[in-house]
BALO-722578 format. One record per residue (C-alpha): residue number from 1; x, y, z. Coordinates in nm, 2 decimals. Layout:
N
R/NUM/X/Y/Z
...
//
This chain:
487
R/1/-0.90/1.11/1.41
R/2/-1.14/1.40/1.37
R/3/-1.17/1.61/1.05
R/4/-1.01/1.90/1.24
R/5/-0.71/1.69/1.35
R/6/-0.66/1.58/0.99
R/7/-0.65/1.94/0.88
R/8/-0.41/2.03/1.15
R/9/-0.17/1.75/1.05
R/10/-0.20/1.86/0.69
R/11/-0.11/2.22/0.78
R/12/0.18/2.10/0.99
R/13/0.33/1.90/0.70
R/14/0.28/2.18/0.45
R/15/0.44/2.44/0.68
R/16/0.76/2.22/0.67
R/17/0.77/2.20/0.29
R/18/0.97/2.41/0.05
R/19/0.86/2.45/-0.31
R/20/0.48/2.41/-0.28
R/21/0.30/2.54/-0.59
R/22/-0.03/2.72/-0.56
R/23/-0.22/2.92/-0.83
R/24/-0.58/2.99/-0.94
R/25/-0.66/2.79/-1.25
R/26/-0.97/2.70/-1.45
R/27/-0.89/2.33/-1.44
R/28/-0.80/2.18/-1.10
R/29/-0.65/1.83/-1.07
R/30/-0.64/1.62/-0.75
R/31/-0.30/1.45/-0.79
R/32/-0.31/1.14/-0.56
R/33/-0.06/0.88/-0.45
R/34/-0.21/0.55/-0.31
R/35/0.06/0.54/-0.03
R/36/0.11/0.75/0.28
R/37/0.28/1.09/0.26
R/38/0.62/0.97/0.39
R/39/0.66/0.73/0.10
R/40/0.47/0.92/-0.17
R/41/0.67/1.24/-0.14
R/42/0.99/1.04/-0.22
R/43/0.83/0.95/-0.55
R/44/1.01/1.14/-0.83
R/45/0.74/1.07/-1.08
R/46/0.47/1.20/-0.86
R/47/0.66/1.52/-0.79
R/48/0.74/1.56/-1.16
R/49/0.37/1.54/-1.26
R/50/0.28/1.79/-0.99
R/51/0.52/2.04/-1.14
R/52/0.41/1.96/-1.50
R/53/0.05/2.02/-1.42
R/54/0.13/2.36/-1.27
R/55/0.34/2.45/-1.57
R/56/0.03/2.42/-1.79
R/57/-0.12/2.78/-1.82
R/58/-0.47/2.68/-1.72
R/59/-0.43/2.40/-1.47
R/60/-0.32/2.34/-1.11
R/61/-0.27/2.04/-0.90
R/62/-0.35/1.97/-0.53
R/63/-0.18/1.67/-0.37
R/64/-0.36/1.40/-0.17
R/65/-0.23/1.08/-0.01
R/66/-0.35/0.75/0.14
R/67/-0.39/0.82/0.52
R/68/-0.16/0.64/0.76
R/69/-0.47/0.51/0.94
R/70/-0.76/0.48/0.70
R/71/-0.98/0.32/0.96
R/72/-0.97/0.64/1.17
R/73/-1.09/0.84/0.87
R/74/-1.37/0.59/0.81
R/75/-1.47/0.60/1.18
R/76/-1.49/0.98/1.18
R/77/-1.63/1.00/0.82
R/78/-1.34/1.22/0.71
R/79/-1.29/1.24/0.33
R/80/-0.95/1.25/0.17
R/81/-0.84/1.61/0.17
R/82/-0.58/1.78/-0.05
R/83/-0.28/1.94/0.10
R/84/-0.28/2.27/-0.10
R/85/-0.64/2.37/-0.03
R/86/-0.78/2.11/0.22
R/87/-1.05/2.02/-0.04
R/88/-1.22/1.68/-0.07
R/89/-1.08/1.51/-0.38
R/90/-1.44/1.43/-0.48
R/91/-1.49/1.80/-0.55
R/92/-1.23/1.80/-0.83
R/93/-1.33/1.73/-1.20
R/94/-1.02/1.51/-1.25
R/95/-0.85/1.27/-1.00
R/96/-0.51/1.15/-1.12
R/97/-0.33/0.86/-0.95
R/98/0.04/0.78/-0.97
R/99/0.08/0.41/-0.90
R/100/0.42/0.24/-0.88
R/101/0.34/-0.13/-0.84
R/102/0.06/-0.38/-0.80
R/103/0.01/-0.39/-0.43
R/104/-0.07/-0.01/-0.43
R/105/-0.40/-0.09/-0.60
R/106/-0.56/-0.13/-0.25
R/107/-0.46/0.23/-0.18
R/108/-0.67/0.35/-0.48
R/109/-0.97/0.16/-0.35
R/110/-0.93/0.31/0.00
R/111/-0.89/0.66/-0.13
R/112/-1.19/0.64/-0.36
R/113/-1.41/0.47/-0.10
R/114/-1.33/0.72/0.17
R/115/-1.42/1.00/-0.07
R/116/-1.76/0.85/-0.15
R/117/-1.66/0.77/-0.51
R/118/-1.77/0.43/-0.66
R/119/-1.47/0.20/-0.72
R/120/-1.59/0.06/-1.05
R/121/-1.58/0.27/-1.35
R/122/-1.92/0.13/-1.47
R/123/-2.09/0.25/-1.14
R/124/-1.98/0.62/-1.18
R/125/-2.17/0.89/-1.37
R/126/-2.07/1.22/-1.53
R/127/-2.13/1.38/-1.19
R/128/-1.83/1.19/-1.05
R/129/-1.46/1.30/-1.12
R/130/-1.28/1.16/-1.42
R/131/-1.03/0.91/-1.28
R/132/-0.70/0.87/-1.46
R/133/-0.39/0.68/-1.37
R/134/-0.02/0.66/-1.47
R/135/0.31/0.56/-1.32
R/136/0.57/0.28/-1.33
R/137/0.30/0.01/-1.31
R/138/0.19/0.10/-1.67
R/139/0.52/-0.03/-1.81
R/140/0.42/-0.38/-1.70
R/141/0.06/-0.46/-1.64
R/142/-0.19/-0.17/-1.65
R/143/-0.48/-0.41/-1.72
R/144/-0.55/-0.45/-1.35
R/145/-0.64/-0.08/-1.34
R/146/-0.90/-0.10/-1.62
R/147/-1.21/-0.18/-1.42
R/148/-1.15/0.13/-1.19
R/149/-1.01/0.41/-1.41
R/150/-1.14/0.61/-1.70
R/151/-0.81/0.66/-1.87
R/152/-0.45/0.53/-1.83
R/153/-0.14/0.71/-1.93
R/154/0.11/0.45/-2.04
R/155/0.48/0.52/-1.99
R/156/0.62/0.87/-1.95
R/157/0.37/1.15/-1.89
R/158/0.57/1.48/-1.91
R/159/0.45/1.57/-2.26
R/160/0.12/1.37/-2.28
R/161/-0.02/1.54/-1.96
R/162/-0.01/1.88/-2.14
R/163/-0.21/1.74/-2.44
R/164/-0.46/1.59/-2.20
R/165/-0.50/1.92/-2.00
R/166/-0.54/2.11/-2.33
R/167/-0.82/1.88/-2.44
R/168/-0.99/1.86/-2.09
R/169/-1.04/2.24/-2.11
R/170/-1.21/2.22/-2.45
R/171/-1.40/1.89/-2.47
R/172/-1.67/1.72/-2.27
R/173/-1.60/1.39/-2.09
R/174/-1.71/1.16/-2.37
R/175/-1.53/1.37/-2.64
R/176/-1.21/1.36/-2.43
R/177/-1.22/0.99/-2.38
R/178/-1.30/0.92/-2.74
R/179/-1.01/1.13/-2.86
R/180/-0.75/0.98/-2.62
R/181/-0.87/0.62/-2.68
R/182/-0.68/0.66/-3.01
R/183/-0.39/0.86/-2.87
R/184/-0.03/0.72/-2.84
R/185/0.04/0.64/-2.48
R/186/-0.32/0.61/-2.37
R/187/-0.57/0.34/-2.30
R/188/-0.93/0.41/-2.24
R/189/-1.10/0.10/-2.10
R/190/-1.38/-0.02/-2.32
R/191/-1.28/0.20/-2.61
R/192/-0.91/0.14/-2.69
R/193/-0.83/-0.16/-2.91
R/194/-0.49/-0.33/-2.93
R/195/-0.19/-0.24/-2.72
R/196/-0.09/0.13/-2.75
R/197/0.27/0.24/-2.78
R/198/0.42/0.38/-2.46
R/199/0.43/0.76/-2.42
R/200/0.78/0.91/-2.43
R/201/0.90/1.25/-2.30
R/202/1.11/1.46/-2.53
R/203/1.48/1.45/-2.44
R/204/1.47/1.82/-2.36
R/205/1.21/1.76/-2.10
R/206/1.46/1.55/-1.90
R/207/1.56/1.52/-1.62
R/208/1.28/1.47/-1.37
R/209/1.36/1.63/-1.04
R/210/1.20/1.71/-0.70
R/211/0.97/2.01/-0.67
R/212/0.91/2.00/-0.30
R/213/1.17/1.94/-0.02
R/214/1.05/1.81/0.32
R/215/1.20/1.64/0.61
R/216/0.89/1.43/0.66
R/217/0.97/1.15/0.41
R/218/1.17/0.83/0.40
R/219/1.44/1.03/0.21
R/220/1.43/1.33/0.44
R/221/1.50/1.67/0.28
R/222/1.67/1.50/-0.02
R/223/1.65/1.66/-0.36
R/224/1.60/1.38/-0.62
R/225/1.71/1.41/-0.98
R/226/1.77/1.16/-1.26
R/227/2.09/1.18/-1.45
R/228/1.96/0.92/-1.69
R/229/1.64/0.75/-1.78
R/230/1.60/0.39/-1.88
R/231/1.87/0.12/-1.88
R/232/2.14/-0.01/-2.11
R/233/2.13/-0.36/-1.97
R/234/1.93/-0.67/-2.05
R/235/1.84/-0.84/-1.72
R/236/1.57/-1.09/-1.81
R/237/1.36/-1.02/-1.51
R/238/1.35/-0.64/-1.53
R/239/1.08/-0.42/-1.69
R/240/1.32/-0.13/-1.73
R/241/1.56/-0.31/-1.96
R/242/1.74/-0.18/-2.26
R/243/1.45/-0.25/-2.50
R/244/1.20/-0.05/-2.29
R/245/1.09/0.29/-2.44
R/246/1.41/0.38/-2.62
R/247/1.66/0.23/-2.37
R/248/1.90/0.46/-2.18
R/249/1.89/0.83/-2.23
R/250/2.15/1.05/-2.07
R/251/2.14/1.40/-1.92
R/252/2.47/1.59/-1.91
R/253/2.63/1.63/-1.57
R/254/2.64/2.00/-1.62
R/255/2.26/2.02/-1.67
R/256/2.19/1.79/-1.37
R/257/2.42/2.00/-1.14
R/258/2.26/2.33/-1.26
R/259/1.92/2.21/-1.15
R/260/2.02/2.14/-0.79
R/261/1.89/2.42/-0.57
R/262/2.14/2.60/-0.36
R/263/1.96/2.51/-0.04
R/264/1.96/2.14/-0.11
R/265/2.21/1.99/0.12
R/266/2.12/1.62/0.03
R/267/2.10/1.51/-0.33
R/268/1.97/1.17/-0.46
R/269/2.07/1.05/-0.81
R/270/1.78/0.83/-0.92
R/271/1.75/0.60/-1.22
R/272/1.75/0.24/-1.34
R/273/2.13/0.24/-1.41
R/274/2.28/0.56/-1.26
R/275/2.63/0.43/-1.24
R/276/2.63/0.33/-1.61
R/277/2.62/0.70/-1.70
R/278/2.96/0.78/-1.86
R/279/2.98/1.11/-1.67
R/280/2.86/0.99/-1.33
R/281/3.20/1.02/-1.16
R/282/3.22/1.39/-1.27
R/283/2.87/1.46/-1.13
R/284/2.92/1.28/-0.80
R/285/3.26/1.44/-0.75
R/286/3.10/1.79/-0.81
R/287/2.81/1.73/-0.57
R/288/3.03/1.59/-0.29
R/289/3.30/1.86/-0.33
R/290/3.02/2.12/-0.30
R/291/2.97/2.00/0.06
R/292/2.65/1.81/0.00
R/293/2.55/1.46/0.11
R/294/2.47/1.22/-0.17
R/295/2.26/0.91/-0.24
R/296/2.28/0.70/-0.55
R/297/2.02/0.44/-0.66
R/298/2.11/0.13/-0.86
R/299/2.48/0.11/-0.77
R/300/2.61/-0.17/-1.00
R/301/2.88/-0.38/-0.85
R/302/3.08/-0.40/-1.17
R/303/3.09/-0.02/-1.18
R/304/3.23/0.04/-0.83
R/305/3.59/0.16/-0.78
R/306/3.80/0.31/-0.51
R/307/3.74/0.68/-0.60
R/308/3.36/0.63/-0.63
R/309/3.32/0.46/-0.29
R/310/3.55/0.71/-0.12
R/311/3.33/0.99/-0.26
R/312/3.02/0.82/-0.14
R/313/3.17/0.78/0.21
R/314/3.26/1.15/0.21
R/315/2.91/1.23/0.10
R/316/2.76/1.06/0.40
R/317/2.73/0.69/0.30
R/318/2.76/0.44/0.58
R/319/2.61/0.14/0.40
R/320/2.70/0.05/0.04
R/321/2.40/-0.11/-0.13
R/322/2.43/-0.31/-0.45
R/323/2.26/-0.62/-0.60
R/324/2.35/-0.97/-0.67
R/325/2.00/-1.08/-0.79
R/326/2.08/-1.44/-0.83
R/327/2.16/-1.71/-0.57
R/328/2.45/-1.85/-0.78
R/329/2.66/-1.75/-1.07
R/330/2.47/-2.01/-1.28
R/331/2.14/-1.83/-1.21
R/332/2.29/-1.48/-1.27
R/333/2.43/-1.60/-1.60
R/334/2.09/-1.74/-1.71
R/335/1.91/-1.41/-1.64
R/336/2.17/-1.19/-1.81
R/337/2.28/-1.04/-1.47
R/338/2.64/-0.96/-1.56
R/339/2.77/-0.96/-1.21
R/340/3.02/-1.21/-1.09
R/341/3.17/-1.31/-0.75
R/342/3.48/-1.10/-0.81
R/343/3.26/-0.79/-0.85
R/344/3.09/-0.85/-0.52
R/345/3.42/-0.94/-0.34
R/346/3.56/-0.61/-0.46
R/347/3.25/-0.43/-0.33
R/348/3.31/-0.58/0.01
R/349/3.68/-0.48/0.00
R/350/3.59/-0.13/-0.09
R/351/3.35/-0.11/0.20
R/352/3.62/-0.21/0.43
R/353/3.88/0.02/0.28
R/354/3.65/0.32/0.29
R/355/3.55/0.26/0.65
R/356/3.18/0.21/0.58
R/357/2.97/0.01/0.82
R/358/2.84/-0.26/0.60
R/359/2.77/-0.40/0.26
R/360/2.40/-0.45/0.17
R/361/2.31/-0.69/-0.11
R/362/1.97/-0.72/-0.28
R/363/1.91/-1.08/-0.36
R/364/1.63/-1.28/-0.54
R/365/1.53/-1.64/-0.48
R/366/1.29/-1.85/-0.68
R/367/1.42/-1.77/-1.02
R/368/1.34/-2.03/-1.29
R/369/1.57/-2.34/-1.26
R/370/1.70/-2.25/-0.92
R/371/1.78/-2.54/-0.69
R/372/1.90/-2.60/-0.34
R/373/2.25/-2.63/-0.48
R/374/2.22/-2.26/-0.58
R/375/2.11/-2.17/-0.23
R/376/2.41/-2.36/-0.09
R/377/2.63/-2.14/-0.31
R/378/2.45/-1.83/-0.18
R/379/2.52/-1.93/0.18
R/380/2.88/-2.02/0.11
R/381/2.96/-1.70/-0.08
R/382/2.78/-1.48/0.17
R/383/2.99/-1.63/0.45
R/384/3.29/-1.54/0.24
R/385/3.17/-1.18/0.19
R/386/3.09/-1.14/0.56
R/387/3.45/-1.22/0.64
R/388/3.56/-0.91/0.44
R/389/3.29/-0.66/0.56
R/390/2.97/-0.67/0.77
R/391/2.70/-0.80/0.54
R/392/2.32/-0.76/0.51
R/393/2.10/-0.95/0.26
R/394/1.77/-0.81/0.16
R/395/1.60/-1.11/-0.01
R/396/1.29/-1.09/-0.23
R/397/1.10/-1.37/-0.40
R/398/1.12/-1.35/-0.78
R/399/0.80/-1.21/-0.93
R/400/0.76/-1.24/-1.31
R/401/0.65/-0.92/-1.48
R/402/0.48/-0.87/-1.82
R/403/0.69/-0.72/-2.10
R/404/1.00/-0.91/-1.99
R/405/1.17/-1.23/-2.12
R/406/1.06/-1.41/-1.81
R/407/0.69/-1.31/-1.84
R/408/0.48/-1.61/-1.76
R/409/0.75/-1.79/-1.55
R/410/0.58/-1.97/-1.26
R/411/0.59/-1.85/-0.90
R/412/0.79/-2.09/-0.69
R/413/0.57/-2.26/-0.42
R/414/0.55/-2.08/-0.10
R/415/0.67/-2.38/0.11
R/416/0.97/-2.42/-0.11
R/417/1.07/-2.05/-0.07
R/418/1.01/-2.07/0.31
R/419/1.25/-2.37/0.32
R/420/1.51/-2.18/0.13
R/421/1.48/-1.88/0.35
R/422/1.52/-2.10/0.66
R/423/1.83/-2.26/0.50
R/424/1.98/-1.91/0.44
R/425/1.90/-1.79/0.79
R/426/2.05/-2.10/0.95
R/427/2.36/-2.10/0.73
R/428/2.43/-1.73/0.79
R/429/2.33/-1.71/1.16
R/430/2.59/-1.49/1.33
R/431/2.75/-1.41/1.00
R/432/2.51/-1.18/0.81
R/433/2.18/-0.99/0.87
R/434/1.91/-1.16/0.66
R/435/1.59/-0.95/0.59
R/436/1.35/-1.15/0.37
R/437/1.03/-1.02/0.20
R/438/0.72/-1.22/0.25
R/439/0.67/-1.50/0.00
R/440/0.30/-1.48/0.06
R/441/0.27/-1.12/-0.04
R/442/0.51/-1.18/-0.33
R/443/0.26/-1.44/-0.45
R/444/-0.02/-1.18/-0.43
R/445/0.20/-0.94/-0.63
R/446/0.27/-1.22/-0.88
R/447/-0.10/-1.29/-0.93
R/448/-0.16/-0.92/-1.00
R/449/0.14/-0.89/-1.22
R/450/0.04/-1.18/-1.44
R/451/-0.33/-1.11/-1.43
R/452/-0.58/-0.92/-1.64
R/453/-0.89/-0.71/-1.55
R/454/-1.02/-1.01/-1.35
R/455/-0.72/-0.99/-1.12
R/456/-0.80/-0.63/-1.06
R/457/-1.15/-0.73/-0.96
R/458/-1.01/-1.00/-0.73
R/459/-0.80/-0.73/-0.57
R/460/-1.12/-0.53/-0.50
R/461/-1.29/-0.83/-0.35
R/462/-0.99/-0.90/-0.13
R/463/-0.98/-0.54/-0.01
R/464/-1.35/-0.55/0.07
R/465/-1.30/-0.87/0.27
R/466/-1.03/-0.70/0.49
R/467/-0.72/-0.75/0.28
R/468/-0.57/-1.05/0.47
R/469/-0.37/-1.31/0.28
R/470/-0.66/-1.55/0.32
R/471/-0.89/-1.29/0.16
R/472/-0.66/-1.26/-0.14
R/473/-0.64/-1.64/-0.18
R/474/-1.02/-1.67/-0.17
R/475/-1.06/-1.38/-0.42
R/476/-0.82/-1.53/-0.67
R/477/-0.96/-1.88/-0.63
R/478/-1.31/-1.75/-0.69
R/479/-1.20/-1.56/-1.00
R/480/-0.96/-1.81/-1.15
R/481/-1.02/-2.15/-1.01
R/482/-0.86/-2.38/-0.76
R/483/-0.54/-2.43/-0.97
R/484/-0.43/-2.08/-0.88
R/485/-0.45/-2.12/-0.51
R/486/-0.13/-2.04/-0.31
R/487/0.08/-2.36/-0.31
//
């Protein structure tokens, strides 16, 4: 792909966007997402930071993304260009990455390297851009970022970004880092001591919502908005549980609805526990009756009822998606997942009654204490559900996260998980559609989620070696010893 074809593709995408922000400003930020455009532009946090930077009187943001085909950029020596002004990100004084989870770290390496910027913080000089990072990863394990970034925003950035931009305009690089090394919600590698408190947006700054609408995303032309932030539940495996950063904070249905643009024909309600909002039925009813399509994240099975599912069907739903997150009732009870078989049976019945095409369940395997008896129960119960409504299972290996009660729990051996998946596939053949995530890549995620700065350096070595699973195994073994090889 030539530089000119890259520019043409950028211009095509921008021409199909609504809500792009452009202004002349003294301080220009390259706001980067380490995934391709189609995924990145469905990130509510990324879009929120884009708008917040533009709200600052002296700052502006240009967006940049991981290319779909980085190798073609490398072959043609094309740098990462921004979408607003087609400028190399290396020309900006500050590059800000929004990173959602561990495996996106490779995208940061790719974008920096394609832009001629040294990956390691220690190899950069004051002539290089200041590299900052934030996003959902910072709730669990930001340490893997420390070798590569100059400053990490921990938690919610809506208010903190304005303090940072104010200071960036008045201070030199070292003064800025020194000041924010002691700031709530910030970690400056090599300078910050201890574990800083997470940054928290003021309630009046909520909700987050989309700035740009485009058809060229996985959530095509969908306006995203959060009616709540945080969670009221205590699932032991989840980072966004009730004890995280103040728990669940609500936005009134009236405020949410007032922020939906008139031209938004598809609306997505986003959050960790949307259906736990006490006013969610009022909001969904109002959106659907206005003639819009609707999407709702985190549908909880114990919150589903006939009116809600019928409204979702009227709003364009064809598949009802909820989560079991435990192969058996025993496992769900042990992890605080307050969902029982009757909740899931009722979900299947509601799918059938509303005329939806299928029920999709998110499932986890490999949770602590799980046995083949639990997998037997999963197969037996899934067969029962499939007799009520067509069923899909999306199965992910359990990955322990820091700052959760299950922090430090071991990763189940890959062969054991592979055997369980084979048992599930065989037991549900012809009964349900089974879509498992890779245990191998879940192991890589686990090693990063439980690691420290050394795990981040291992990720860099694996990326340099081509990014294959074998490369990751070697990199972790070299850094941590043979006892951490994939089992």
